[in-house]
C-alpha positions as CSV (number, residue, x, y, z in Angstrom):
1,M,95.6,-74.1,60.3
2,S,92.3,-75.7,59.4
3,R,90.7,-72.2,59.2
4,G,93.4,-71.1,56.7
5,V,92.7,-74.1,54.5
6,V,89.0,-73.2,54.5
7,L,89.8,-69.6,53.5
8,V,92.0,-70.8,50.6
9,V,89.4,-73.2,49.4
10,L,86.7,-70.4,49.4
11,A,89.0,-68.1,47.6
12,L,89.7,-70.7,44.9
13,L,85.9,-71.3,44.5
14,A,85.4,-67.5,44.1
15,V,88.0,-67.5,41.3
16,A,86.4,-70.5,39.7
17,R,83.1,-68.8,39.6
18,S,84.5,-65.6,38.1
19,D,86.3,-67.5,35.4
20,S,83.3,-69.8,34.6
21,P,81.7,-69.2,31.1
22,P,78.5,-67.1,31.1
23,K,75.2,-69.0,30.9
24,T,74.1,-69.8,27.4
25,F,70.5,-68.6,26.9
26,T,68.2,-70.4,24.5
27,M,66.1,-68.5,22.0
28,C,63.1,-70.0,20.3
29,V,62.6,-69.0,16.7
30,P,60.0,-70.0,14.1
31,E,61.3,-72.9,12.1
32,I,61.4,-70.9,8.8
33,Y,64.3,-69.0,10.4
34,E,66.3,-72.0,11.6
35,Q,69.2,-71.4,9.2
36,D,69.3,-67.7,10.3
37,C,69.6,-68.9,13.9
38,V,72.5,-71.2,13.0
39,K,74.2,-68.2,11.5
40,M,73.4,-66.1,14.5
41,M,75.0,-68.7,16.8
42,Q,78.1,-68.8,14.7
43,E,78.6,-65.1,14.5
44,S,77.7,-64.3,18.1
45,T,79.9,-67.1,19.5
46,S,82.9,-65.7,17.6
47,K,82.2,-62.4,19.5
48,G,81.9,-64.1,22.9
49,I,78.1,-63.9,23.1
50,P,76.9,-67.4,23.7
51,I,73.4,-68.3,22.6
52,S,71.6,-71.4,21.4
53,C,68.4,-72.0,19.5
54,V,65.4,-74.2,19.5
55,T,62.7,-74.0,16.8
56,G,58.9,-73.9,17.0
57,R,56.3,-74.2,14.3
58,D,55.7,-70.5,14.6
59,R,55.8,-67.7,17.2
60,L,52.8,-69.2,19.1
61,E,54.6,-72.5,19.6
62,C,57.7,-70.6,20.7
63,I,55.7,-68.8,23.3
64,E,54.5,-72.2,24.6
65,K,58.1,-73.5,24.6
66,V,59.3,-70.5,26.6
67,G,56.3,-71.1,29.0
68,K,57.3,-74.8,29.4
69,N,61.0,-73.7,30.1
70,E,62.1,-75.4,26.9
71,A,63.6,-72.0,25.8
72,D,64.5,-68.8,27.7
73,V,63.4,-66.1,25.4
74,V,61.3,-65.3,22.3
75,A,60.8,-62.1,20.2
76,V,57.2,-61.0,20.2
77,D,54.7,-58.5,19.0
78,P,52.1,-57.0,21.4
79,E,49.5,-59.5,20.0
80,D,51.9,-62.3,20.9
81,M,52.1,-60.8,24.4
82,Y,48.3,-61.1,24.5
83,L,48.6,-64.8,23.5
84,A,51.1,-65.4,26.3
85,A,48.9,-63.5,28.8
86,K,45.8,-65.6,27.9
87,S,47.7,-68.9,27.6
88,K,46.9,-71.8,29.9
89,L,50.6,-71.7,30.8
90,A,50.5,-68.1,31.9
91,A,50.3,-68.5,35.7
92,E,52.9,-71.2,35.9
93,A,55.2,-69.7,33.2
94,G,55.5,-66.3,34.7
95,Y,56.1,-64.6,31.4
96,N,58.0,-61.2,31.5
97,V,58.8,-58.7,28.8
98,V,62.4,-57.8,29.6
99,E,63.6,-55.8,26.6
100,Q,61.9,-53.7,23.9
101,V,62.6,-52.9,20.3
102,R,62.5,-49.1,20.1
103,T,63.3,-46.6,17.5
104,K,66.6,-44.7,17.6
105,E,64.5,-41.6,17.2
106,E,62.5,-42.2,20.4
107,P,64.5,-44.7,22.5
108,D,63.0,-43.2,25.8
109,E,59.4,-43.4,24.8
110,P,57.5,-46.2,26.7
111,Y,55.3,-47.1,23.8
112,R,55.7,-47.5,20.0
113,Y,53.0,-44.9,19.4
114,E,50.2,-43.2,21.3
115,A,46.7,-42.6,19.9
116,V,45.3,-39.1,20.2
117,C,42.3,-37.1,19.1
118,V,43.1,-33.6,17.8
119,I,40.5,-30.8,17.5
120,H,40.4,-27.0,16.7
121,K,41.0,-25.1,19.9
122,D,37.6,-23.2,19.6
123,L,35.5,-26.3,19.0
124,E,32.6,-26.4,21.4
125,I,32.8,-29.9,22.8
126,Y,32.8,-30.7,26.5
127,D,32.5,-34.5,26.6
128,V,32.8,-37.5,24.3
129,H,29.1,-37.4,23.5
130,G,29.8,-34.0,21.8
131,L,31.4,-35.9,19.0
132,H,28.0,-36.7,17.5
133,G,27.4,-34.9,14.2
134,L,31.1,-33.7,13.8
135,K,33.3,-34.3,10.8
136,S,35.9,-36.9,11.5
137,C,39.3,-37.6,9.9
138,H,40.8,-41.1,10.2
139,T,44.1,-42.7,9.1
140,G,42.4,-45.6,7.3
141,V,40.0,-48.5,7.8
142,G,41.3,-51.3,10.0
143,R,44.3,-49.3,11.3
144,N,45.0,-48.9,15.0
145,V,45.0,-45.2,16.0
146,G,42.5,-44.1,13.3
147,Y,40.0,-47.0,13.5
148,K,40.4,-49.8,16.1
149,I,41.2,-47.5,19.1
150,P,38.4,-44.9,18.6
151,I,35.9,-47.7,17.9
152,T,37.0,-49.6,21.0
153,K,37.0,-46.6,23.4
154,L,33.9,-44.9,22.0
155,T,32.0,-48.2,22.3
156,E,33.0,-48.6,25.9
157,M,31.8,-45.1,26.6
158,N,28.4,-45.8,25.0
159,V,29.1,-43.1,22.3
160,L,28.9,-45.4,19.3
161,G,25.7,-47.1,18.4
162,D,25.0,-50.9,18.3
163,I,27.9,-52.8,16.8
164,H,26.5,-56.2,17.5
165,N,23.6,-56.4,15.0
166,P,23.6,-60.1,13.8
167,E,22.3,-59.0,10.3
168,F,25.7,-57.4,9.5
169,S,29.3,-58.5,9.5
170,A,31.7,-57.2,12.1
171,R,33.1,-54.7,9.7
172,E,29.7,-53.4,8.5
173,N,28.6,-53.0,12.1
174,E,31.6,-50.7,12.8
175,L,31.1,-48.7,9.6
176,K,27.4,-48.3,10.2
177,A,28.2,-47.0,13.8
178,L,30.8,-44.5,12.6
179,S,28.5,-43.3,9.8
180,S,25.7,-42.7,12.3
181,L,28.0,-40.9,14.8
182,F,29.8,-38.5,12.4
183,S,28.1,-36.3,9.8
184,K,31.1,-36.7,7.4
185,G,34.5,-38.3,7.4
186,C,37.5,-39.6,5.5
187,L,38.1,-43.3,6.1
188,V,40.0,-44.7,3.1
189,G,41.0,-48.2,2.3
190,K,39.5,-51.6,1.3
191,W,36.3,-51.8,3.4
192,S,36.1,-55.4,2.1
193,P,38.5,-57.5,0.1
194,E,35.6,-58.5,-2.2
195,P,35.2,-55.6,-4.7
196,S,31.4,-55.8,-5.0
197,I,31.0,-55.7,-1.2
198,N,33.6,-52.9,-0.9
199,A,31.6,-50.8,-3.5
200,R,28.3,-51.5,-1.7
201,L,29.6,-50.5,1.7
202,K,31.1,-47.3,0.4
203,E,27.9,-46.4,-1.3
204,T,25.8,-47.2,1.8
205,Y,28.0,-45.3,4.2
206,S,29.3,-42.7,1.7
207,N,29.4,-39.9,4.3
208,M,32.5,-41.6,5.7
209,C,34.3,-40.8,2.3
210,A,33.0,-37.3,1.9
211,L,36.0,-35.5,3.4
212,C,38.5,-37.5,1.3
213,E,40.5,-36.0,-1.6
214,K,38.7,-38.4,-3.9
215,P,35.4,-39.3,-2.2
216,E,34.4,-41.5,-5.2
217,V,37.5,-43.7,-4.7
218,C,38.0,-43.5,-0.9
219,D,41.2,-45.5,-1.1
220,Y,44.9,-45.0,-0.9
221,P,46.7,-42.9,-2.0
222,D,44.7,-40.0,-0.7
223,N,46.1,-36.7,0.6
224,Y,43.8,-36.9,3.6
225,S,44.7,-40.4,4.7
226,G,47.4,-41.8,7.0
227,Y,48.8,-40.2,10.2
228,E,49.7,-36.8,8.7
229,G,46.8,-36.9,6.1
230,A,44.3,-37.0,9.0
231,L,45.8,-33.8,10.3
232,R,45.6,-32.2,6.8
233,C,42.0,-33.3,6.7
234,L,41.4,-31.5,10.0
235,S,43.4,-28.3,9.2
236,M,42.8,-27.9,5.5
237,N,39.6,-29.8,4.5
238,G,37.0,-28.9,7.0
239,G,37.4,-31.7,9.5
240,D,36.5,-31.2,13.2
241,V,38.5,-34.1,14.8
242,A,41.5,-36.1,13.7
243,W,42.6,-39.5,15.0
244,T,46.3,-39.9,14.7
245,K,49.4,-40.5,16.8
246,V,51.6,-38.2,18.9
247,I,54.8,-38.3,16.9
248,Y,53.0,-37.1,13.8
249,V,51.3,-34.4,15.7
250,K,54.7,-33.2,16.9
251,R,56.1,-33.3,13.3
252,F,53.1,-31.6,11.8
253,F,53.2,-28.7,14.3
254,G,57.0,-28.4,14.3
255,L,57.6,-29.7,17.9
256,P,60.7,-31.7,19.0
257,V,60.5,-35.4,18.5
258,G,62.4,-37.7,20.9
259,R,66.1,-36.7,21.0
260,G,65.8,-34.9,17.7
261,S,65.3,-31.2,16.9
262,K,62.2,-29.3,15.8
263,T,60.9,-29.6,12.3
264,T,59.1,-27.0,10.2
265,A,55.6,-26.4,11.3
266,T,52.8,-27.0,8.8
267,K,50.2,-25.2,11.1
268,D,50.3,-23.2,14.3
269,P,49.9,-25.6,17.2
270,S,48.3,-22.9,19.4
271,D,45.2,-23.2,17.1
272,Y,44.6,-26.8,18.1
273,R,44.1,-29.0,21.1
274,Y,44.3,-32.6,22.2
275,F,40.8,-33.8,23.0
276,C,40.9,-36.2,26.0
277,P,38.7,-39.2,26.8
278,D,37.4,-37.3,29.9
279,G,36.2,-34.4,27.7
280,T,39.0,-32.0,28.6
281,K,41.3,-30.2,26.2
282,V,45.1,-30.1,26.4
283,P,47.4,-27.6,24.7
284,I,49.7,-28.9,21.9
285,D,53.2,-27.7,22.8
286,A,56.6,-29.0,23.7
287,V,56.0,-29.2,27.5
288,T,52.4,-30.3,28.0
289,K,51.9,-34.1,28.2
290,P,49.4,-35.3,25.6
291,C,46.3,-37.0,26.8
292,T,46.1,-40.4,25.0
293,W,43.3,-42.8,24.2
294,A,45.5,-45.9,24.1
295,A,49.1,-46.8,23.1
296,R,50.6,-49.7,21.1
297,P,53.5,-51.3,22.9
298,W,56.8,-51.8,21.3
299,Q,57.8,-55.2,20.0
300,G,60.1,-56.9,22.6
301,Y,61.7,-60.0,24.0
302,M,59.8,-62.2,26.5
303,T,61.2,-64.7,29.0
304,N,59.7,-67.0,31.6
305,G,59.8,-66.7,35.4
306,K,62.6,-69.2,35.7
307,V,65.1,-66.9,34.0
308,K,66.5,-65.2,37.1
309,N,69.6,-63.5,35.5
310,I,67.6,-60.7,33.8
311,D,70.6,-58.4,33.6
312,G,72.5,-61.2,31.8
313,I,69.9,-61.9,29.2
314,Q,69.3,-58.1,28.6
315,K,73.0,-57.6,28.1
316,E,73.2,-60.5,25.7
317,L,70.2,-59.3,23.6
318,T,71.6,-55.8,23.4
319,E,75.0,-57.1,22.3
320,L,73.3,-59.4,19.7
321,G,71.5,-56.4,18.3
322,E,74.8,-54.5,18.0
323,V,76.6,-57.4,16.3
324,G,73.7,-58.0,13.9
325,E,73.5,-54.4,12.9
326,K,77.3,-54.2,12.2
327,E,77.0,-57.3,10.0
328,N,73.6,-56.3,8.5
329,A,72.6,-59.9,9.1
330,N,69.4,-61.5,8.1
331,W,69.0,-63.0,11.6
332,W,69.2,-59.5,13.0
333,K,66.0,-58.6,11.0
334,H,64.2,-61.9,11.1
335,I,64.9,-63.2,14.6
336,L,65.6,-60.0,16.7
337,L,63.0,-57.9,14.7
338,L,65.5,-55.1,14.3
339,D,66.5,-52.8,11.5
340,E,68.7,-49.8,10.8
341,K,66.1,-47.5,12.6
342,T,65.7,-49.6,15.8
343,L,67.6,-50.9,18.7
344,A,67.1,-53.2,21.6
345,V,66.5,-51.3,24.9
346,K,66.5,-53.0,28.3
347,T,63.5,-52.2,30.5
348,A,62.1,-53.2,33.8
349,P,60.5,-56.7,33.5
350,V,56.8,-56.5,33.2
351,A,54.1,-59.2,32.8
352,P,52.6,-59.1,29.3
353,E,49.0,-58.6,30.5
354,E,50.1,-55.8,32.9
355,H,52.0,-54.2,30.0
356,L,49.0,-54.3,27.7
357,T,46.7,-53.0,30.4
358,N,49.0,-50.1,31.2
359,A,49.0,-49.2,27.5
360,K,45.2,-49.3,27.5
361,Y,45.6,-51.7,24.6
362,L,44.2,-55.0,26.0
363,D,40.6,-54.1,25.1
364,V,41.7,-52.9,21.6
365,I,42.9,-56.5,20.9
366,E,39.8,-58.0,22.4
367,R,37.4,-55.6,20.5
368,N,34.5,-57.6,19.2
369,S,31.8,-56.5,16.7
370,G,29.0,-58.3,15.0
371,A,26.7,-60.9,16.7
372,V,28.3,-61.6,20.1
373,E,27.4,-65.3,20.0
374,R,28.4,-65.8,16.4
375,T,31.5,-67.9,15.6
376,A,33.0,-69.1,12.3
377,R,32.9,-72.9,12.6
378,W,35.9,-74.5,10.9
379,C,35.5,-78.2,10.3
380,V,38.7,-80.3,10.5
381,W,39.6,-83.9,10.6
382,G,42.7,-86.0,11.2
383,D,45.0,-86.4,14.3
384,R,46.9,-83.1,14.1
385,S,44.3,-80.8,12.5
386,P,42.3,-80.0,15.7
387,K,45.4,-78.8,17.6
388,K,46.5,-76.7,14.5
389,C,43.0,-75.3,14.2
390,Q,42.9,-74.3,17.9
391,A,46.3,-72.6,17.6
392,L,45.3,-70.7,14.5
393,A,42.0,-69.7,16.2
394,R,43.9,-68.1,19.1
395,A,46.4,-66.4,16.9
396,A,43.7,-65.1,14.5
397,Y,41.7,-63.7,17.4
398,S,44.7,-61.8,18.7
399,R,45.1,-60.2,15.2
400,D,41.6,-59.0,14.8
401,A,40.0,-61.8,12.9
402,R,36.3,-61.7,13.6
403,P,34.0,-63.6,14.1
404,Q,36.1,-65.8,16.3
405,L,37.1,-69.2,14.9
406,E,35.5,-72.3,16.4
407,C,37.0,-75.7,15.6
408,V,34.6,-78.5,14.8
409,Q,36.2,-82.0,14.7
410,K,35.0,-84.8,12.5
411,N,36.5,-88.1,11.3
412,S,36.9,-87.4,7.6
413,R,36.5,-84.9,4.8
414,T,33.2,-86.4,3.9
415,E,31.8,-85.9,7.4
416,C,33.0,-82.3,7.3
417,L,31.2,-81.7,4.0
418,E,28.1,-83.3,5.5
419,A,28.4,-81.0,8.5
420,I,28.5,-78.0,6.3
421,R,25.5,-79.2,4.3
422,D,23.6,-79.8,7.5
423,D,24.6,-76.4,9.1
424,A,26.7,-78.0,11.8
425,A,29.8,-76.2,10.4
426,D,30.5,-73.2,8.3
427,F,33.5,-74.1,6.2
428,A,36.3,-76.6,5.6
429,L,39.6,-76.6,3.7
430,I,39.8,-79.1,0.9
431,E,42.1,-79.9,-1.9
432,A,41.3,-78.5,-5.4
433,S,40.9,-82.1,-6.6
434,S,37.9,-82.6,-4.3
435,V,36.0,-79.3,-5.1
436,K,34.0,-80.5,-8.0
437,Q,32.8,-83.6,-6.1
438,A,32.0,-81.5,-3.0
439,I,29.9,-79.0,-5.1
440,E,27.9,-81.8,-6.8
441,N,27.4,-84.1,-3.8
442,F,27.1,-81.8,-0.8
443,K,25.8,-78.5,-2.4
444,V,28.6,-76.5,-1.0
445,K,30.4,-73.6,-2.7
446,P,34.0,-72.3,-2.8
447,I,34.4,-68.9,-1.1
448,V,38.2,-68.5,-0.9
449,A,41.1,-69.9,-3.1
450,E,44.7,-70.1,-1.9
451,S,47.1,-67.7,-3.7
452,F,50.3,-69.3,-4.8
453,G,52.3,-66.3,-6.2
454,M,54.4,-66.7,-9.4
455,G,52.9,-69.2,-11.8
456,Q,49.3,-69.0,-10.7
457,T,46.5,-67.9,-13.0
458,K,44.5,-64.8,-12.5
459,F,42.0,-66.9,-10.7
460,S,44.6,-68.1,-8.2
461,E,44.7,-71.5,-9.7
462,K,47.9,-73.5,-10.0
463,P,48.3,-74.8,-13.6
464,A,49.5,-78.4,-13.8
465,V,52.5,-78.8,-16.1
466,A,54.6,-81.6,-17.5
467,V,58.3,-80.7,-17.3
468,V,61.2,-82.3,-19.1
469,K,64.9,-81.3,-19.5
470,K,66.0,-78.9,-22.2
471,N,67.8,-81.5,-24.2
472,S,64.9,-84.0,-24.0
473,P,63.5,-85.5,-27.3
474,I,60.0,-85.5,-25.7
475,K,57.8,-82.9,-27.4
476,S,54.3,-84.1,-26.7
477,L,52.3,-86.3,-24.4
478,A,52.4,-89.2,-26.9
479,D,56.3,-89.1,-26.6
480,L,55.9,-90.0,-22.9
481,K,55.0,-93.6,-23.6
482,G,57.7,-96.0,-22.3
483,K,59.4,-93.2,-20.4
484,K,60.0,-92.8,-16.7
485,S,57.8,-90.4,-14.8
486,C,58.0,-88.4,-11.6
487,H,54.8,-87.4,-9.8
488,R,54.3,-85.2,-6.7
489,Y,52.0,-87.8,-5.2
490,W,49.6,-90.6,-6.2
491,Q,45.9,-90.2,-6.8
492,E,44.7,-87.3,-4.8
493,D,47.4,-84.8,-5.9
494,Y,46.0,-82.6,-8.7
495,A,49.1,-81.6,-10.5
496,G,51.0,-84.7,-9.8
497,W,48.4,-87.3,-10.7
498,I,44.8,-86.2,-11.5
499,A,45.8,-83.7,-14.2
500,P,48.3,-86.0,-16.1
501,V,45.9,-89.0,-15.9
502,S,43.1,-86.9,-17.2
503,A,45.3,-85.5,-20.0
504,L,46.3,-89.1,-21.0
505,L,42.7,-90.2,-21.0
506,H,41.6,-87.2,-23.0
507,A,44.3,-87.8,-25.6
508,K,43.2,-91.5,-25.7
509,L,46.8,-92.6,-24.8
510,V,45.3,-94.8,-22.0
511,K,41.8,-96.2,-21.5
512,S,41.7,-96.1,-17.7
513,E,43.7,-94.8,-14.7
514,E,44.9,-98.4,-14.1
515,E,46.8,-98.4,-17.4
516,V,48.9,-95.4,-16.4
517,S,51.5,-97.6,-14.6
518,D,52.0,-99.6,-17.8
519,F,52.1,-96.5,-20.0
520,F,55.3,-95.4,-18.3
521,A,58.3,-97.7,-18.0
522,A,58.7,-96.9,-14.3
523,S,57.6,-94.1,-12.0
524,C,57.8,-92.5,-8.6
525,A,54.3,-91.7,-7.4
526,P,54.6,-91.5,-3.6
527,G,51.6,-93.2,-2.0
528,A,51.2,-95.9,-4.6
529,P,51.4,-99.6,-3.8
530,I,55.0,-100.2,-2.8
531,K,55.5,-103.2,-5.1
532,S,54.1,-101.5,-8.1
533,K,56.0,-99.9,-11.0
534,L,54.7,-96.6,-9.7
535,C,57.3,-96.8,-6.8
536,E,60.3,-98.2,-8.7
537,Q,62.0,-94.8,-9.2
538,C,61.4,-93.5,-5.7
539,A,64.5,-92.9,-3.5
540,G,63.2,-92.9,0.1
541,N,65.2,-91.0,2.6
542,A,68.4,-91.3,0.7
543,E,70.2,-88.7,2.9
544,S,70.0,-91.1,5.9
545,N,72.5,-93.5,4.2
546,D,70.8,-96.2,6.1
547,D,69.4,-99.1,3.9
548,S,66.7,-99.9,6.5
549,I,65.5,-96.3,6.6
550,I,65.6,-96.0,2.9
551,T,63.5,-99.1,2.5
552,A,61.0,-98.0,5.1
553,T,60.5,-94.6,3.6
554,K,60.6,-95.4,-0.1
555,C,57.4,-94.2,-1.9
556,Q,55.8,-92.9,1.3
557,P,53.5,-89.9,0.7
558,N,55.4,-87.6,3.0
559,H,58.7,-85.6,3.1
560,A,60.7,-88.7,4.1
561,E,60.5,-89.7,0.4
562,A,63.1,-87.5,-1.3
563,F,61.0,-87.3,-4.5
564,S,57.7,-86.4,-3.0
565,G,56.0,-83.0,-3.4
566,K,58.5,-80.5,-4.9
567,G,61.0,-83.4,-4.9
568,A,59.4,-84.5,-8.2
569,L,61.6,-81.9,-9.9
570,K,64.6,-83.4,-8.0
571,C,63.6,-86.8,-9.4
572,L,63.8,-85.3,-12.9
573,A,67.1,-83.4,-12.2
574,Q,68.7,-86.6,-11.0
575,D,67.7,-88.5,-14.1
576,K,65.4,-90.8,-12.2
577,G,62.6,-89.7,-14.5
578,D,62.2,-88.3,-18.0
579,V,59.2,-86.1,-17.1
580,A,57.9,-84.5,-13.9
581,F,54.3,-83.6,-13.2
582,V,54.1,-80.5,-11.0
583,P,52.3,-77.2,-10.5
584,L,53.7,-74.3,-12.5
585,T,54.3,-72.5,-9.2
586,D,56.9,-75.2,-8.3
587,V,58.7,-74.4,-11.6
588,Y,58.9,-70.7,-10.7
589,K,60.4,-71.6,-7.3
590,L,63.3,-73.3,-9.1
591,R,64.9,-69.9,-9.4
592,E,65.6,-70.2,-5.7
593,S,66.8,-73.8,-6.0
594,I,70.0,-75.6,-7.1
595,Y,67.9,-77.1,-10.0
596,K,68.1,-74.1,-12.3
597,I,65.2,-73.2,-14.6
598,N,67.4,-73.3,-17.7
599,M,67.7,-77.1,-17.2
600,I,64.0,-77.8,-18.0
601,N,61.4,-77.3,-20.7
602,I,57.6,-77.2,-20.1
603,I,56.0,-79.4,-22.8
604,H,52.4,-79.2,-21.7
605,K,50.9,-76.3,-19.8
606,N,47.4,-76.5,-18.3
607,I,47.1,-80.2,-18.6
608,I,43.5,-80.0,-17.6
609,I,41.3,-76.9,-17.0
610,I,40.3,-76.6,-13.3
611,P,36.5,-76.5,-13.2
612,K,35.1,-73.0,-12.8
């Protein structure tokens, strides 16, 4: 009797388990895609695919959250896999790549693309040192199969010359080495983002442009650039070797690709060979496996070691991809990294470092040129900046930024400027409003300016503008006297405070900065003294509907204040002010906002000229 009861109970438990809802996996997404993830949860849940989301600052923070078991899965690039492999959390996290984003054309290929070297079949070359003096065809500067991979592998084989000369930049070290190895080449692209340096490099190492369609330009578009262009350079323009990828070799020579059919051959493949890293040659045909120099892994989805139901998460990711494609959803593209040419393919779990090593791609990411000991010392200050700097340094290194960033921590902007002056740091990021003072007091010089898109000047400056509504009687700065004003921030903000104050002083409408608060009837200038007129029009965190929170956040120089930053235009739109002082770039962004551009009128462009 008792045994029968036990059997019944066990049977009921089994039924309960089979009817229990599937586990809800949690995906970490960069915070810019938070709304996409909400939409994904809604659409997937309606299809019986449960998933939840957490957000991270970016993909790097998401990798950390997966490592800490705060999320189950994150979509990653190969460079993100590298970050996971080298993370302090790696050993404990037990990261695994469990599914890959592959093309529908090649769903069975283990890698996104494989780098190969193609030569004429009768070329007399018997080892990699025989490359010296040959004519070389490349996809383009900075690209993987035509630049990074050959440089990495040939350096390891002691074929390339010195790439660590401290007198040259990392890029020039590489160009110099290639120019010395090959007699001629075609290597198009921007050799430097600075036009004068780009021109100097192409003049100095001009032999690496000699095989291009337009050697004097040596830039895109060029008939002998890119994956197929490198093969044209080899077969039609006198090249001896071409660096490209397998799929383009197959297309060029009319061989089957993936599950597809043959294409029309441009040249006879029997006249060419794959040149292998060990010096051997391999036929180019439909049956012989190519010898590769390295491969770039597919993008994929990475979990931690605590996710035991691998089949479950693979099934869910695959189904999510199918739902997203059917709906052509933004989250399908932004979060799952899929498009109409790709699909999610489940694979055997593999640790990211093992995956990169198997692809012979780990050393490509870690490739280092220029002075080995040289770093770019970035000076930062504040509580959060050091951690941000360190995160950026890791991410930048994985994505080929050389020399490696080193974070130097100081207590203030002034201390950082002193450190640059005294050669204890190389650079710092400062607001435009502080540039003139930095140049005069610390003998530093600007080297890079932030680009702001629509509304910026040709010098990447953000013009400061005064904005009023279309029906406003205000036509000039003088008309602003006695009106209510909305400012991005108080004092250190260029467009919101420095520019309008300077304009009022220049127009002799005020005698000093202190008079500005009396020039206007009332204002919102977040960061100003809370009891001053400059805070009267501020709203605080109005969305909280909590008087204590509104009081605590009113006129604070952060996003808690509804009218801070871009919120200055909201202040204008809600009739809390008659004029808003903002950068012109904010005005252009109104096109994506509920505060339509036809509601406003710009009365004063370029309130003050930014010092050149």
